[in-house]
NUSE-458294 format. One record per residue: residue number from 1; residue in three letters; x, y, z of N, C-alpha, C, O in turn. Coordinates in Angstrom, 1 decimal, always signed. Each point is the difference from the previous one (the first is absolute). Layout:
% NUSE-458294
i;aa;n.east;n.north;n.up;ca.east;ca.north;ca.up;c.east;c.north;c.up;o.east;o.north;o.up
NUM;Ala;X;Y;Z;X;Y;Z;X;Y;Z;X;Y;Z
...
END
This chain:
% NUSE-458294
i;aa;n.east;n.north;n.up;ca.east;ca.north;ca.up;c.east;c.north;c.up;o.east;o.north;o.up
1;Unk;+42.3;-12.1;+16.2;+0.1;+0.6;-1.4;-1.0;+1.1;-0.1;-1.2;-0.2;+0.3
2;Unk;+1.6;+1.4;-0.8;-0.9;+1.1;-0.2;-0.7;+0.0;-1.4;+0.4;-0.8;-0.9
3;Unk;-1.4;+1.6;+0.8;-0.7;+0.1;-1.3;+0.8;+0.8;-0.9;+0.6;+1.0;+0.3
4;Unk;-0.6;-1.4;-1.6;+0.7;+0.8;-1.0;-0.9;+1.0;-0.6;-1.3;-0.2;+0.1
5;Unk;+1.8;+1.3;-0.6;-0.9;+1.0;-0.5;-0.9;-0.6;-1.2;-1.1;+0.4;-0.1
6;Unk;+1.7;-1.3;-0.6;-0.8;-0.6;-1.1;-1.2;-0.8;+0.5;-1.1;+0.1;-0.6
7;Unk;+1.2;-0.8;+1.7;-1.1;-0.8;+0.5;-1.1;+0.9;+0.6;-1.1;-0.2;-0.2
8;Unk;+1.6;+1.3;+0.8;-1.0;+1.0;+0.6;-0.8;+0.6;-1.2;-1.2;+0.2;+0.1
9;Unk;+1.9;+0.2;-1.1;-0.6;+0.7;-1.2;-1.0;-1.0;-0.7;-1.1;+0.4;-0.4
10;Unk;+1.5;-1.7;+0.3;-0.8;-1.0;-0.6;-1.3;-0.2;+0.8;-1.1;-0.1;-0.6
11;Unk;+1.2;+0.1;+1.9;-1.1;-0.2;+0.9;-1.0;+1.2;-0.2;-1.2;-0.2;+0.0
12;Unk;+1.8;+1.4;+0.0;-0.8;+1.2;-0.1;-0.8;+0.0;-1.4;-1.2;+0.3;+0.0
13;Unk;+1.9;-0.7;-1.0;-0.6;-0.1;-1.4;-1.1;-1.0;+0.0;-1.1;+0.2;-0.5
14;Unk;+1.4;-1.4;+1.1;-1.1;-1.0;+0.1;-1.2;+0.4;+0.8;-1.1;-0.3;-0.4
15;Unk;+1.4;+1.1;+1.5;-1.2;+0.5;+0.8;-0.8;+1.0;-0.8;-1.2;-0.1;+0.1
16;Unk;+1.8;+0.9;-0.9;-0.7;+1.0;-0.8;-0.8;-0.7;-1.1;-1.1;+0.3;-0.3
17;Unk;+1.7;-1.3;-0.3;-0.7;-0.8;-1.1;-1.2;-0.7;+0.6;-1.1;-0.1;-0.6
18;Unk;+1.3;-0.5;+1.8;-1.1;-0.7;+0.7;-1.2;+1.0;+0.3;-1.1;-0.3;-0.2
19;Unk;+1.5;+1.5;+0.7;-1.0;+1.0;+0.3;-0.7;+0.4;-1.3;-1.2;+0.2;+0.0
20;Unk;+1.9;+0.1;-1.0;-0.6;+0.4;-1.3;-1.0;-1.0;-0.5;-1.0;+0.3;-0.5
21;Unk;+1.4;-1.6;+0.6;-0.9;-1.1;-0.4;-1.3;+0.0;+0.8;-1.1;-0.2;-0.6
22;Unk;+1.2;+0.5;+1.9;-1.2;+0.0;+0.8;-0.9;+1.2;-0.3;-1.2;-0.1;-0.1
23;Unk;+1.9;+1.3;-0.2;-0.8;+1.2;-0.3;-0.7;-0.2;-1.4;-1.1;+0.4;-0.1
24;Unk;+1.8;-1.0;-0.8;-0.6;-0.3;-1.4;-1.2;-0.9;+0.2;-1.0;+0.2;-0.7
25;Unk;+1.1;-1.3;+1.5;-1.0;-0.9;+0.2;-1.2;+0.7;+0.7;-1.2;-0.3;-0.4
26;Unk;+1.4;+1.1;+1.4;-1.0;+0.8;+0.6;-0.8;+0.9;-0.9;-1.2;+0.1;+0.0
27;Unk;+2.0;+0.6;-0.9;-0.6;+0.9;-1.0;-0.8;-0.8;-1.0;-1.1;+0.4;-0.4
28;Unk;+1.5;-1.6;+0.0;-0.7;-0.8;-0.9;-1.3;-0.4;+0.6;-1.1;-0.1;-0.7
29;Unk;+1.1;-0.3;+2.0;-1.2;-0.4;+0.7;-1.0;+1.2;+0.1;-1.2;-0.2;-0.3
30;Unk;+1.7;+1.3;+0.7;-0.8;+1.2;+0.1;-0.8;+0.4;-1.2;-1.1;+0.5;+0.0
31;Unk;+1.7;-0.7;-1.2;-0.6;+0.4;-1.2;-0.6;-1.2;-0.8;-0.5;+0.2;-1.1
32;Unk;+0.4;-1.4;+1.7;-0.5;-1.2;-0.7;-1.5;+0.0;+0.0;-0.7;+0.5;+0.9
33;Unk;+0.2;-1.1;-2.0;-1.5;-0.2;-0.1;-0.4;-1.1;+1.0;-1.2;+0.1;+0.5
34;Unk;+2.0;-1.0;-0.1;-0.3;-1.0;+1.0;-0.4;+0.7;+1.3;-1.0;-0.3;+0.6
35;Unk;+1.8;+1.3;-0.1;-0.2;+0.7;+1.2;-1.3;+0.8;-0.1;-0.9;+0.0;+0.9
36;Unk;+0.7;+0.7;-2.1;-1.2;+0.8;-0.2;-1.3;-0.9;+0.1;-1.0;+0.4;+0.6
37;Unk;+1.1;-1.5;-1.3;-1.2;-0.9;+0.0;-0.3;-0.6;+1.4;-1.2;-0.2;+0.4
38;Unk;+2.2;-0.1;+0.4;-0.2;-0.5;+1.3;-0.6;+1.0;+0.9;-1.0;-0.2;+0.7
39;Unk;+1.5;+1.5;-0.8;-0.6;+1.1;+0.8;-1.5;+0.2;-0.5;-0.8;+0.3;+0.8
40;Unk;+0.6;-0.3;-2.1;-1.4;+0.2;-0.5;-0.9;-1.1;+0.5;-1.1;+0.3;+0.4
41;Unk;+1.6;-1.5;-0.4;-0.9;-1.1;+0.5;-0.3;+0.1;+1.5;-1.1;-0.2;+0.4
42;Unk;+2.1;+0.6;+0.3;-0.2;+0.2;+1.5;-1.0;+1.1;+0.2;-0.9;+0.0;+0.9
43;Unk;+1.1;+1.1;-1.7;-0.9;+1.2;+0.1;-1.4;-0.4;-0.3;-1.0;+0.3;+0.7
44;Unk;+0.8;-1.1;-1.7;-1.4;-0.4;-0.4;-0.6;-0.9;+1.0;-1.2;+0.2;+0.4
45;Unk;+1.9;-1.2;+0.1;-0.5;-0.9;+1.1;-0.4;+0.8;+1.2;-1.1;-0.2;+0.6
46;Unk;+2.0;+1.1;-0.1;-0.3;+0.7;+1.2;-1.2;+1.0;-0.2;-0.9;+0.1;+0.9
47;Unk;+0.9;+0.6;-2.1;-1.1;+0.9;-0.3;-1.3;-0.8;-0.1;-1.1;+0.5;+0.5
48;Unk;+1.1;-1.6;-1.1;-1.2;-0.9;-0.2;-0.5;-0.4;+1.4;-1.2;+0.1;+0.3
49;Unk;+2.1;-0.5;+0.5;-0.4;-0.5;+1.4;-0.6;+1.1;+0.8;-1.0;-0.2;+0.7
50;Unk;+1.6;+1.4;-0.8;-0.6;+1.1;+0.8;-1.3;+0.4;-0.6;-1.0;+0.3;+0.8
51;Unk;+0.8;-0.3;-2.1;-1.3;+0.4;-0.6;-1.1;-1.0;+0.3;-1.1;+0.4;+0.2
52;Unk;+1.5;-1.7;-0.1;-1.0;-1.0;+0.3;-0.3;+0.2;+1.5;-1.2;-0.1;+0.4
53;Unk;+2.1;+0.3;+0.4;-0.2;+0.2;+1.5;-0.9;+1.1;+0.3;-0.9;-0.1;+0.9
54;Unk;+1.0;+1.2;-1.7;-0.9;+1.2;+0.3;-1.2;-0.1;-0.9;-0.9;+0.9;+0.0
55;Unk;+0.7;-2.0;-0.7;-1.2;-0.2;-0.8;-0.2;+1.0;-1.1;-1.2;+0.5;-0.2
56;Unk;+2.3;-0.1;-0.4;-0.1;+0.9;-1.1;-0.7;-0.7;-1.2;+0.2;-1.2;-0.2
57;Unk;-0.9;+2.0;-0.7;-0.5;-0.6;-1.2;+1.1;-0.4;-1.0;+0.9;+0.8;-0.1
58;Unk;-1.0;-1.9;-0.5;+1.0;-0.5;-1.0;+1.4;+0.1;+0.5;+0.8;+0.7;-0.6
59;Unk;-0.5;-1.3;+1.7;+1.4;+0.2;+0.6;+1.1;-0.5;-0.9;+1.1;+0.6;+0.1
60;Unk;-1.3;-1.6;-0.9;+1.1;-0.5;-0.8;+0.3;+0.9;-1.2;+1.1;+0.1;-0.4
61;Unk;-2.1;+0.6;-0.1;+0.1;+1.0;-1.0;+0.7;+1.2;+0.6;+0.9;+0.6;-0.6
62;Unk;-1.4;-0.1;+1.7;+0.5;+1.2;+0.7;+1.4;-0.2;+0.4;+0.8;+1.0;+0.0
63;Unk;-0.3;-2.2;+0.3;+1.4;-0.2;+0.4;+0.9;+0.2;-1.1;+1.2;+0.1;+0.2
64;Unk;-1.7;-0.1;-1.5;+0.9;+0.3;-1.1;+0.5;+1.4;+0.0;+1.1;+0.3;-0.6
65;Unk;-1.8;+0.7;+1.2;+0.3;+1.4;+0.0;+1.4;+0.2;+0.6;+0.9;+0.5;-0.6
66;Unk;-0.7;-0.9;+1.9;+1.4;+0.2;+0.6;+1.1;-0.8;-0.7;+1.1;+0.4;-0.1
67;Unk;-1.5;-1.6;-0.4;+1.0;-0.8;-0.7;+0.4;+0.6;-1.3;+1.2;+0.0;-0.2
68;Unk;-2.1;+0.4;-0.6;+0.4;+0.7;-1.2;+0.7;+1.3;+0.2;+0.9;+0.4;-0.8
69;Unk;-1.3;+0.3;+1.9;+0.7;+1.2;+0.3;+1.5;-0.2;+0.3;+0.9;+0.7;-0.4
70;Unk;-0.7;-1.8;+1.2;+1.4;-0.4;+0.3;+0.8;-0.3;-1.3;+1.1;+0.5;-0.3
71;Unk;-1.7;-1.4;-0.6;+0.7;-0.4;-1.2;+0.3;+1.2;-0.9;+1.0;+0.2;-0.5
72;Unk;-2.0;+0.7;+0.4;+0.2;+1.2;-0.9;+1.1;+0.9;+0.6;+0.7;+0.6;-0.7
73;Unk;-0.7;-0.5;+2.0;+1.1;+0.8;+0.6;+1.4;-0.5;-0.2;+0.9;+0.8;-0.2
74;Unk;-0.8;-2.1;+0.1;+1.3;-0.6;-0.3;+0.4;+0.2;-1.5;+1.2;+0.0;-0.3
75;Unk;-2.2;+0.2;-0.5;+0.3;+0.2;-1.4;+0.4;+1.5;-0.3;+0.9;+0.2;-0.9
76;Unk;-1.4;+0.7;+1.7;+0.3;+1.4;-0.3;+1.3;+0.5;+0.8;+0.6;+0.9;-0.4
77;Unk;-0.3;-1.6;+1.4;+1.2;+0.4;+0.8;+1.3;+0.0;-0.7;+0.8;+0.9;+0.2
78;Unk;-0.5;-1.8;-1.1;+1.3;+0.0;-0.7;+0.1;+1.3;-0.9;+1.1;+0.6;-0.1
79;Unk;-2.2;-0.1;-0.5;+0.0;+1.2;-0.7;+0.2;+1.2;+0.9;+0.8;+0.9;-0.3
80;Unk;-1.4;-0.9;+1.4;+0.1;+1.1;+1.0;+1.5;+0.0;+0.5;+0.6;+1.1;+0.2
81;Unk;-0.1;-2.3;+0.1;+1.4;-0.1;+0.5;+1.0;+0.6;-1.0;+0.9;+0.8;+0.3
82;Unk;-1.1;-1.2;-1.6;+0.9;+0.5;-1.1;-0.1;+1.5;-0.1;+1.0;+0.7;-0.1
83;Unk;-2.2;-0.1;+0.2;-0.2;+1.4;-0.1;+0.7;+0.7;+1.2;+0.7;+1.0;-0.1
84;Unk;-0.9;-1.6;+1.3;+0.6;+0.5;+1.2;+1.6;+0.0;-0.1;+0.6;+1.0;+0.4
85;Unk;-0.1;-2.1;-0.9;+1.5;-0.1;-0.1;+0.5;+1.0;-1.0;+1.1;+0.6;+0.3
86;Unk;-1.8;-0.4;-1.4;+0.5;+0.9;-1.0;-0.2;+1.5;+0.3;+0.8;+0.9;-0.4
87;Unk;-1.9;-0.6;+1.1;-0.4;+1.4;+0.2;+0.1;+0.6;+1.4;+0.4;+1.1;+0.2
88;Unk;-0.8;-1.9;+0.7;-0.1;+0.5;+1.4;+1.3;-0.2;+0.8;+0.4;+1.0;+0.6
89;Unk;+0.1;-2.1;-0.7;+1.2;-0.4;+0.8;+1.2;+0.9;-0.4;+0.8;+0.3;+0.9
90;Unk;-0.7;+0.1;-2.1;+1.1;+0.8;-0.5;+0.1;+1.4;+0.7;+1.1;+0.5;+0.2
91;Unk;-2.2;+0.0;+0.3;-0.1;+1.3;+0.5;+0.6;+0.1;+1.4;+0.1;+1.0;+0.6
END
């Protein structure tokens, strides 16, 4: 028995819906505060470890600099993206 056009179309639509769900989940993860906080924590731990290893003064305080830099960069990027989409991409 061959495939009917309706079954092929249904499978194609199901595949598109499945892909869209994956893309939406990936986008939600990329913009989530959970992801940002995990990366900030890892950044702080690694920066602290490096600063302790090189015997920098106040390593735990100094490790806040790259961590806060990362967090601040994630806050400003949505505004930059919106500007880019509206002004630069159109050209």
